[in-house]
N, C-alpha and C positions, 0 to 999 in steps of 0.2 A: 752341817752343824748338828750336834747332839744336845739333847736336853734331858735333865733328870728333874722330875717334879715330885716333891714330897708334901703331903698335906699334914700339918701338925695341929694339935688341939687348941693351943693358945699361944699368946705372944711370948710367954716365958720360954716355952719349949723352942719356939722359932729362934729366939735370940741366943739360947744355949747352943742350938745346932749351928747357927752362924758362927759363934765363937769357936766351936770345935773345928769347923772347916777352916777358920782363920788360923788357928794354932797349928793345924796340919800343913799349912803353907799353900792352901788353894788360893789362886788369885781372886781377890774380893770383887774385882770388876766383872767377874763371871758368875758371881753368886748374888741372887736377888731375893729379898723377902717381899711377899705380897700380903697385904692385909691392912687393917686400920692403923694409921700412923706411918705406914710405909707406902710402897707403890700400889696403885690400884690396878685392876685387871686391864683397864683401858690404857693407863700409862705404860704398862709393860708390853701391851700389844696383843693381849688375848682378844681375838675378834669376837664380836657379838654375833652369834649365829642367826639371830632374828634379823639383824640389819643386813647381813649377807643374803639371807633368803628373800627378803623384801626387794633388795636390789636385783636379784636374779629373776624374780617374778616380773618386775617392771620391765626388765630387759627383754624377756621372752614375750611379754604382752605387746611391746613396741613392734615386734616383728610379726607376731601371730594374729593380732586383731585385724589388720588389713587383709591378710591372706584368708582368714576365717570369713570375713565379710564377702570377699570375692568368691570364695568357694560356695557359701550359702546362696549368694545371688545367682551364680552359675547353675547350681543344683536346681533352684526353683525355675530358672529360665529353661533348662532342659526337660524337666519333668512337668512343667506347667501346672503344678499343684496350686489350687485356689485356697489360700489360707483364710482370707477374708474377702467379702464381695466388694473390693475396691479397685478392681482392674489389674491387668497383668503387671504394670510397672510397680504399683504399690505392693503386690505380692512378692515380686522379686526383691524389693527393698526389705520387706519383712524377713524373707529368707536370708538375706545378707545379714540382718541384725541377729537372727538365730545363729548363723555361722560365726559371727563375732563373739556371741555369748559362749559358744562352744570353745572357741579359741581362748577366751579369757579363762574358762575353767581348765583348759589344758595348760596354760601358762602357770596357773596357780598350783596344780598338782605336780607338774613336771618341774617347775621352777623352785620348789621348796616350800610351798605354802603349807604343806602338811607338817613340815618341820617347825614352822611358826606356831601352828596350832598345838602340836604335841610336844615340842621341845626336842632338839637334837643337836648334835655337834659335840666335838671333843671339849671345847672350851666351856660349855654350859655347866657341867658338873663342878668345874673349878670355880666358876663365878658363883654358883650356889654355895659352895663351901665358904667363900669369902663373905658372902652375904650373911652366913650363919655365925660369923665372928671367928672363923678358923683362919690359920695362916698357912701360906704356901712358900716353900723355899724352892727356887729354881736355880739349878746349876747348868750353865751352858758352856760347851767347849768341846774338846777332843774326846775321843772314846776313852783314852787313858784317864783323863780328868774325871769322866763320869764313873769309871770303874773305881777310882780312888775315893770318890765322894759317896758312892752307894753304901758301903758298910758303915761309914760314919753316920749317915742319916738313918740307917736301919736301927741303930742303937736307941734312937728316940721313939721307936715303935710308931711310925707315922700311920695315920689312918689309911692312906694309900701312898704308894711310891711307884712311879711310872717313868719309863724311859721313852724318849721319842727321837727319831732321826729325821732331819729335814733334808 
């Protein structure tokens, strides 16, 4: 499936562009307006990158924390490092806790936690534009349909116009 996404300044431009696409015979079930009064990003299916990153961090932590604990426990068992004067078993457990903490950090950085903190993903800029009151027109369909819609939307001088292939 191919997508053409154009960001327009206001509702009037979005409605005019929609009307032009309609007059040129594009199937309206393949043209969508996103913005206030129309579909939201969630209704359209633009994923929230923060939710995806949190899900991935949790999924990695589920697997990494037990392995991190076991690795930390085994490391302390093999090296016999005395972290606190509480006996060998207590030190092995503390080593396991340190290993689990390292695994949690790994799941955060590898799983997308940096994206949560700094913001990333293709959908985020479009969500930001919608939050600023701009409107987005999405045309989805064949490559021919996208080629037909591109010059029509470019006439409205969109802030951005981007094509995607799924």
